[in-house]
C-alpha positions as CSV (number, residue, x, y, z in Angstrom):
1,M,0.0,0.0,0.0
2,S,1.4,3.4,-0.9
3,F,2.0,6.2,1.7
4,L,-0.6,8.4,0.1
5,S,-3.3,5.7,0.2
6,R,-2.5,5.1,3.8
7,L,-2.7,8.9,4.5
8,V,-6.2,9.2,3.0
9,P,-8.1,7.7,6.0
10,V,-6.1,10.0,8.3
11,A,-7.1,13.1,6.3
12,V,-10.7,11.9,6.1
13,A,-10.7,11.4,9.9
14,L,-9.6,15.0,10.6
15,P,-13.1,16.5,10.5
16,L,-14.0,14.2,13.4
17,L,-11.6,16.2,15.5
18,L,-13.4,19.3,14.5
19,A,-16.9,17.9,15.2
20,S,-16.0,16.5,18.6
21,A,-14.1,19.7,19.5
22,C,-17.2,21.9,18.6
23,A,-19.4,19.6,20.7
24,A,-17.1,19.8,23.6
25,S,-17.0,23.6,23.4
26,E,-20.4,23.8,25.1
27,S,-19.0,22.2,28.3
28,T,-17.3,23.8,31.2
29,A,-13.6,23.3,31.1
30,S,-11.1,23.2,33.9
31,T,-7.3,23.0,34.0
32,S,-6.1,20.2,36.2
33,E,-5.2,16.7,35.1
34,A,-4.8,15.1,31.8
35,V,-6.1,15.9,28.4
36,S,-8.5,15.6,25.6
37,A,-9.3,17.9,22.7
38,T,-11.4,15.1,21.3
39,A,-14.0,14.6,24.0
40,P,-17.1,12.8,22.6
41,P,-20.3,14.9,21.9
42,G,-21.9,15.9,25.2
43,A,-18.8,15.2,27.3
44,T,-17.8,17.8,29.9
45,G,-14.6,18.9,31.6
46,A,-11.9,18.8,28.9
47,K,-8.7,19.0,31.0
48,I,-5.0,19.5,30.7
49,N,-2.1,19.2,33.1
50,T,-0.4,22.6,32.8
51,S,2.2,22.0,35.6
52,P,5.9,21.7,34.8
53,E,5.7,18.1,36.1
54,Q,4.3,16.3,33.1
55,N,4.8,12.7,33.9
56,R,5.6,12.2,30.2
57,V,5.4,8.9,28.3
58,R,9.0,7.6,28.0
59,A,10.8,5.1,25.9
60,D,13.9,2.9,26.1
61,K,17.2,3.5,24.2
62,V,17.6,1.5,21.0
63,E,21.4,0.9,20.7
64,A,21.4,0.4,16.9
65,I,19.6,3.7,16.3
66,A,21.6,5.6,19.0
67,A,24.8,4.4,17.3
68,E,23.9,6.4,14.2
69,V,23.8,9.8,16.0
70,P,26.8,12.0,15.0
71,E,29.7,11.4,17.4
72,A,29.8,15.0,18.7
73,I,26.2,14.9,19.8
74,R,26.7,11.4,21.3
75,A,29.7,12.6,23.3
76,D,27.8,15.6,24.6
77,G,24.9,13.4,25.6
78,E,22.3,16.2,24.8
79,L,19.9,16.9,22.0
80,A,19.4,20.7,21.7
81,V,15.8,21.0,20.6
82,G,14.3,24.4,19.6
83,F,10.6,25.1,20.4
84,N,8.5,28.2,20.0
85,G,7.3,28.2,23.6
86,E,5.0,31.2,22.9
87,G,2.7,28.9,21.1
88,S,-0.6,27.4,22.3
89,P,-1.9,24.1,23.5
90,P,-1.6,21.3,22.5
91,L,1.6,22.0,20.4
92,T,4.2,23.8,22.5
93,F,3.3,26.3,25.3
94,L,4.6,27.4,28.7
95,A,3.6,25.5,31.9
96,D,2.3,27.2,35.0
97,D,5.8,28.3,35.9
98,D,5.9,30.4,32.8
99,T,9.3,28.8,31.9
100,T,8.9,25.1,31.1
101,P,7.8,24.2,27.5
102,I,5.1,21.5,27.5
103,G,2.8,20.0,24.9
104,V,2.7,17.3,22.2
105,E,5.9,18.4,20.5
106,T,8.0,18.6,23.8
107,D,6.7,15.1,24.6
108,L,7.7,13.8,21.2
109,A,11.1,15.4,21.5
110,H,11.8,13.6,24.8
111,L,10.6,10.3,23.3
112,I,13.0,10.7,20.3
113,A,15.9,11.6,22.7
114,D,15.1,8.5,24.8
115,V,15.5,6.2,21.8
116,L,18.7,8.0,20.8
117,G,20.1,7.7,24.3
118,L,20.2,11.5,24.8
119,K,18.8,14.1,27.1
120,V,16.7,17.0,25.7
121,K,18.2,20.4,26.1
122,E,15.1,22.6,25.7
123,E,15.6,25.8,23.8
124,N,12.7,28.2,23.8
125,T,12.8,30.9,21.1
126,S,10.7,32.8,18.6
127,W,9.4,31.2,15.4
128,E,11.8,33.2,13.2
129,N,14.8,32.4,15.3
130,L,14.2,28.6,15.1
131,F,15.3,28.5,11.5
132,L,18.4,30.7,12.1
133,A,19.4,28.6,15.1
134,V,19.1,25.3,13.3
135,K,20.9,26.7,10.3
136,S,23.8,27.9,12.5
137,G,24.0,24.6,14.4
138,K,23.0,26.2,17.7
139,Y,20.1,23.8,17.8
140,D,20.3,20.3,16.7
141,V,16.7,20.0,15.7
142,A,13.4,22.0,15.9
143,L,10.0,20.7,16.7
144,S,7.6,23.5,16.3
145,N,4.8,22.7,13.8
146,V,7.2,23.1,10.9
147,T,5.8,22.1,7.5
148,V,8.0,20.5,4.9
149,T,8.4,22.8,1.9
150,E,10.6,22.5,-1.2
151,E,12.3,25.8,-0.4
152,R,13.1,24.7,3.2
153,K,14.5,21.4,1.9
154,D,17.3,23.4,0.2
155,I,18.8,24.1,3.7
156,Y,17.2,21.6,6.1
157,D,16.4,17.9,6.4
158,F,13.0,16.7,7.6
159,A,11.6,13.6,9.4
160,T,7.8,13.7,9.3
161,Y,5.6,13.1,12.4
162,R,2.1,14.7,11.8
163,V,-0.4,15.7,9.2
164,D,-0.6,19.5,8.7
165,Q,-4.1,20.9,9.0
166,L,-5.3,24.5,9.3
167,A,-8.5,25.9,10.6
168,W,-10.6,29.1,10.6
169,Q,-11.7,30.3,14.0
170,V,-14.4,32.8,14.8
171,G,-16.1,34.0,18.0
172,A,-18.9,31.9,19.4
173,D,-21.5,34.5,18.6
174,S,-20.1,35.3,15.1
175,P,-22.6,35.4,12.2
176,I,-20.0,33.7,10.0
177,T,-21.0,30.1,9.5
178,K,-18.4,28.9,7.1
179,I,-15.1,29.8,5.5
180,E,-14.2,27.4,2.7
181,K,-13.1,29.5,-0.2
182,P,-11.4,32.9,-0.9
183,A,-14.6,34.8,-1.5
184,D,-15.7,34.0,2.1
185,I,-13.0,36.3,3.5
186,A,-13.6,39.2,1.2
187,G,-13.7,42.4,3.2
188,L,-13.2,40.7,6.6
189,N,-10.8,41.7,9.4
190,V,-8.7,38.5,9.7
191,S,-5.5,37.5,11.6
192,V,-2.7,35.1,10.7
193,G,0.8,34.3,12.0
194,S,3.6,36.2,10.2
195,G,6.0,34.1,8.1
196,T,3.8,31.0,8.3
197,N,2.4,28.8,5.5
198,Q,-1.1,29.9,6.4
199,E,-0.1,33.5,5.8
200,K,1.0,32.5,2.2
201,I,-2.4,30.8,1.7
202,L,-4.3,33.8,3.1
203,L,-2.4,36.2,0.9
204,D,-3.0,34.1,-2.1
205,W,-6.8,34.0,-1.3
206,D,-6.8,37.7,-0.9
207,A,-5.0,38.3,-4.2
208,Q,-7.6,36.1,-5.9
209,N,-10.4,38.1,-4.4
210,Q,-8.9,41.4,-5.5
211,K,-8.3,40.1,-9.0
212,A,-11.9,39.1,-9.1
213,G,-13.0,42.6,-8.0
214,L,-13.9,41.6,-4.4
215,K,-13.0,43.6,-1.4
216,A,-9.6,43.0,0.1
217,A,-9.3,41.4,3.5
218,R,-7.9,43.6,6.3
219,I,-5.1,41.5,7.8
220,Q,-3.8,42.0,11.3
221,Y,-0.8,40.3,12.9
222,Y,-0.4,39.3,16.6
223,Q,2.7,37.6,18.1
224,K,0.8,35.6,20.7
225,Y,-2.3,33.4,20.3
226,G,-3.7,34.9,23.5
227,D,-3.8,38.3,21.8
228,V,-5.6,36.7,18.9
229,L,-8.3,35.4,21.2
230,L,-8.7,38.8,22.8
231,A,-9.0,40.4,19.4
232,L,-11.7,37.8,18.5
233,K,-13.6,38.5,21.7
234,S,-13.5,42.3,21.3
235,G,-14.4,42.2,17.6
236,R,-11.2,43.7,16.4
237,I,-10.9,40.7,14.1
238,Q,-13.7,38.5,12.7
239,A,-11.7,35.4,12.0
240,Y,-8.3,33.8,12.7
241,F,-6.5,31.4,10.4
242,G,-4.1,29.1,12.2
243,P,-3.0,25.5,13.1
244,N,-6.0,23.2,13.5
245,P,-4.6,21.5,16.7
246,S,-4.3,24.7,18.7
247,I,-7.7,26.0,17.5
248,A,-9.5,22.7,18.0
249,Y,-8.1,22.5,21.5
250,Q,-9.1,26.1,22.4
251,V,-12.6,25.4,21.1
252,A,-12.8,22.3,23.2
253,V,-11.7,23.9,26.5
254,G,-12.6,27.5,26.0
255,G,-16.2,27.4,24.8
256,D,-16.1,31.0,23.4
257,S,-15.2,30.3,19.8
258,R,-16.0,28.0,16.9
259,I,-14.3,26.5,13.9
260,V,-16.0,27.3,10.6
261,G,-13.7,25.7,8.1
262,T,-10.5,23.6,7.7
263,V,-7.9,23.7,5.0
264,P,-5.0,21.3,4.2
265,G,-1.7,22.8,5.4
266,G,-0.6,23.3,1.8
267,G,-3.9,24.9,0.7
268,S,-4.8,22.5,-2.1
269,I,-2.1,20.1,-1.1
270,Q,-1.9,18.0,2.1
271,G,1.1,19.3,4.0
272,L,3.3,17.3,6.5
273,I,4.7,18.4,9.8
274,A,8.3,17.3,10.5
275,V,11.3,17.5,12.8
276,M,13.7,19.9,11.2
277,T,17.5,19.7,11.3
278,L,20.4,21.2,9.3
279,K,20.8,19.5,5.9
280,G,23.5,16.9,5.8
281,N,24.4,17.0,9.5
282,G,23.7,13.3,9.9
283,L,20.8,13.6,12.3
284,V,17.8,13.1,10.1
285,K,18.2,9.3,9.6
286,P,18.4,8.4,13.3
287,V,15.6,10.8,14.1
288,N,13.5,9.2,11.4
289,E,14.3,5.7,12.7
290,A,13.5,6.8,16.2
291,L,10.1,8.0,15.2
292,N,9.3,4.8,13.3
293,E,10.4,2.8,16.4
294,L,8.0,4.9,18.5
295,I,5.2,4.4,16.0
296,K,5.9,0.6,16.0
297,N,6.0,0.3,19.8
298,G,2.9,2.4,20.4
299,K,4.6,5.3,22.4
300,Y,3.9,7.7,19.5
301,A,0.2,6.9,19.6
302,E,0.2,7.3,23.4
303,V,1.5,10.8,23.2
304,L,-0.9,11.9,20.4
305,K,-3.8,10.4,22.4
306,R,-2.7,12.3,25.5
307,W,-3.0,15.6,23.6
308,G,-6.1,14.7,21.5
309,L,-4.3,14.5,18.2
310,E,-4.9,10.9,17.2
311,N,-6.5,12.0,14.0
312,E,-3.3,13.7,12.9
313,A,-1.1,10.6,13.2
314,L,1.1,9.3,10.4
315,P,1.5,5.6,9.6
316,E,5.3,6.1,9.2
317,S,7.9,8.8,9.4
318,L,9.5,9.8,6.0
319,I,12.7,11.6,5.3
320,N,12.4,14.6,3.0
321,P,9.1,13.7,1.3
322,P,7.7,16.0,-1.4
323,G,7.0,19.3,0.3
324,L,4.8,22.3,-0.4
325,P,5.7,23.8,-3.8
326,R,8.1,26.7,-4.2
327,Q,6.6,30.1,-4.1
328,P,6.8,32.2,-7.3
329,K,9.6,34.9,-7.2
């Protein structure tokens, strides 16, 4: 069976996350123990452990894979992993101590390091600096919802670990019922993350609208997701376009917003999220093999279930698969 044919059921299942998250948004949420953004319809009390003590799922070292780690990193005993800790649940965000990065990507980083016989050195930085720090060799890898693109493959190597899915979020009382095509955002006040693939999609949609004689969207940028939520609540923006996991989670636990549409991470192409490392540094193969070991032994599935992202699982990790196409210059 081909990889793409195995991916189809995963992509088809993604709307189930949306449906269950919307149903759970009517419940009262608290923030104490463990986790579900995919509570069944009518369930109450979607919860998340936001303390720095995460009691993570752990894995055993696999000697054959660990032996493939570049010697300098093996000798140091640490894997420097870059995260954008200013993100939002369930990807990477800061614990109650406002210092410790937690979330699905930190959990996966620790699992990968376990298999490689290394300890994670957590590096919390901005989205833009992730790419510079990996390129310079300051960070060994980055796990921060990074999509594989053909342009990025010129500089970086990738080992995939999740399906890339985007969503449109509006306030709970918004009159907007669906956003599924460019014309649906004509004239709206919308927000998107700067320098992201969703920004490229949004700008393309807006360009199509203006070419068709429709009103331009008024795009606003916020550095933190919390500011986006405040802007939605106050009416400064009418819709936000961002990663489906974060939005579905917020809908499930917050109850004050809705998802009105989803888009593949590549727009018309299904994108893939991957661990990113500097091209040719020798890390991508052991990281890929570690991920496939974790998929095989069930630890990968445990982590995704912990954070409510089972429907974004991949059947296997691939090295440098076809990425989103290059942007016209």
